VMD Tcl script that draws the C-alpha trace (Angstrom):
set ca {
  {36.67 -5.82 -19.12}
  {33.07 -5.87 -17.91}
  {32.17 -3.33 -15.25}
  {29.61 -3.52 -12.48}
  {26.39 -1.70 -13.37}
  {23.92 -1.02 -10.58}
  {20.35 -0.14 -11.53}
  {19.13 2.16 -8.79}
  {15.42 2.36 -8.01}
  {13.49 5.49 -8.97}
  {12.47 6.23 -5.38}
  {14.14 5.82 -2.00}
  {12.56 5.33 1.40}
  {15.18 7.18 3.46}
  {18.01 9.68 3.17}
  {20.60 11.06 5.53}
  {23.57 13.38 5.47}
  {27.02 12.15 6.45}
  {30.03 14.48 6.59}
  {33.34 13.16 5.29}
  {35.84 12.70 8.12}
  {39.58 13.23 7.76}
  {40.02 9.53 8.54}
  {38.05 8.73 5.36}
  {40.73 10.34 3.18}
  {43.52 8.17 1.75}
  {47.04 8.89 0.49}
  {45.57 10.05 -2.84}
  {43.90 12.97 -1.08}
  {40.36 11.71 -1.63}
  {37.97 9.32 0.10}
  {39.19 5.73 -0.29}
  {37.09 2.84 -1.51}
  {37.22 1.22 1.93}
  {35.81 4.40 3.47}
  {32.91 4.39 0.99}
  {31.97 0.95 2.33}
  {32.07 2.34 5.89}
  {29.88 5.30 4.87}
  {27.39 2.86 3.32}
  {27.37 0.90 6.58}
  {26.60 4.08 8.53}
  {23.75 4.92 6.14}
  {22.34 1.39 6.52}
  {22.42 1.71 10.33}
  {20.56 5.03 10.10}
  {18.04 3.52 7.66}
  {17.31 0.60 9.99}
  {17.02 2.98 12.94}
  {14.52 5.13 11.03}
  {12.17 2.13 10.77}
  {12.74 1.00 14.36}
  {15.42 -1.66 13.86}
  {19.11 -2.41 14.31}
  {21.26 -4.76 12.24}
  {21.06 -7.29 15.07}
  {17.27 -7.02 15.37}
  {15.17 -6.51 12.27}
  {11.82 -7.62 13.69}
  {13.65 -10.46 15.45}
  {16.15 -11.41 12.75}
  {19.80 -10.44 12.64}
  {21.44 -9.30 9.42}
  {24.48 -10.59 7.56}
  {25.85 -8.70 4.56}
  {26.32 -11.46 1.98}
  {27.70 -9.30 -0.80}
  {28.35 -5.73 -1.85}
  {28.73 -3.90 -5.15}
  {29.90 -0.31 -5.48}
  {30.00 1.68 -8.69}
  {32.31 4.66 -8.18}
  {31.36 7.79 -10.14}
  {33.14 10.83 -8.67}
  {35.75 11.78 -6.11}
  {34.83 12.78 -2.60}
  {36.98 14.98 -0.36}
  {37.36 16.03 3.25}
  {34.73 18.66 4.00}
  {32.18 17.27 1.55}
  {28.83 16.26 2.97}
  {27.23 13.19 1.45}
  {23.53 12.81 0.99}
  {22.88 9.07 1.03}
  {19.52 7.79 -0.18}
  {18.64 4.26 0.96}
  {15.90 1.77 0.17}
  {15.31 -1.98 0.29}
  {14.18 -4.15 -2.62}
  {14.63 -7.44 -4.47}
  {13.11 -9.42 -1.60}
  {13.48 -13.19 -1.34}
  {12.41 -15.66 1.33}
  {15.57 -15.13 3.40}
  {16.96 -11.78 2.31}
  {16.82 -8.60 0.31}
  {19.02 -5.99 -1.30}
  {19.62 -2.51 0.03}
  {20.33 0.17 -2.57}
  {22.34 3.33 -1.90}
  {22.72 6.53 -3.90}
  {25.61 8.67 -2.63}
  {25.57 12.29 -3.79}
  {27.31 15.54 -2.98}
  {26.35 19.09 -3.81}
  {28.50 20.67 -6.51}
  {28.71 24.37 -7.35}
  {25.68 24.30 -9.64}
  {24.40 20.72 -9.51}
  {24.13 17.54 -7.48}
  {26.93 15.08 -8.28}
  {26.54 11.30 -8.08}
  {29.53 9.99 -6.10}
  {28.61 6.30 -6.05}
  {25.82 3.79 -6.48}
  {25.89 0.72 -4.28}
  {23.96 -2.39 -3.37}
  {24.35 -4.76 -0.43}
  {22.80 -8.20 -0.30}
  {21.42 -8.79 3.19}
  {20.55 -12.22 4.59}
  {18.41 -12.75 7.69}
  {20.18 -14.77 10.34}
  {19.27 -16.25 13.71}
  {22.42 -15.70 15.76}
  {21.22 -17.94 18.61}
  {20.45 -20.89 16.33}
  {23.38 -20.06 14.00}
  {21.29 -20.43 10.86}
  {19.65 -18.45 8.10}
  {16.03 -17.51 8.75}
  {13.11 -16.03 6.83}
  {12.59 -12.29 6.44}
  {10.04 -11.34 9.13}
  {6.65 -10.24 7.75}
  {6.71 -7.12 9.94}
  {10.01 -6.06 8.36}
  {8.73 -6.71 4.84}
  {5.77 -4.40 5.46}
  {8.01 -1.58 6.75}
  {10.63 -1.91 4.02}
  {8.18 -2.25 1.12}
  {6.49 1.10 1.82}
}
mol new
graphics top color blue
foreach p $ca { graphics top sphere $p radius 0.5 }
foreach p [lrange $ca 0 end-1] q [lrange $ca 1 end] { graphics top cylinder $p $q radius 0.2 }
display resetview
C-alpha cells in the first residue's frame, strides 16, 4: 500500500513551542492522530499571528483548509513539548500550502514526530466565494 510522503522545505519562516495537554492523549496512552491535527491548527494560528493575520483575515481574505496530509513518525506523550516549524509555499492564484515539522527533544537528539501539509484556499466569507491570494500576504509569506 502506498504511503503519504511529504517533502518538507529546507527552511521555515516560523516556529513555536506547544506543550502536550492531557486532553491530547488517547486510550493508547499517547497523543492521538486527531490531536495532532489540533496541534497543527494551533501552530497555524500562531504563524498567522506572527505575520499580523488571523485565519479570518489574511490581508482581507479568509482561509479554508481544503486538505491535510500528516505523516506520523514517532509517538508523543503527555509532558512532551513540541517544537513546530511552519512555513508557506506552493502558491497558486487562490491558495497555498502550509508545511509543518513537529519535533520533540529526546535524551540526546531531536526527534521528528510528524510532517504535515495543509492546503489553504482564500475565501471571501461575505461573497461566499473563492478569492485570489492577496499580494500583501504573498510578500509576507514568501520571505
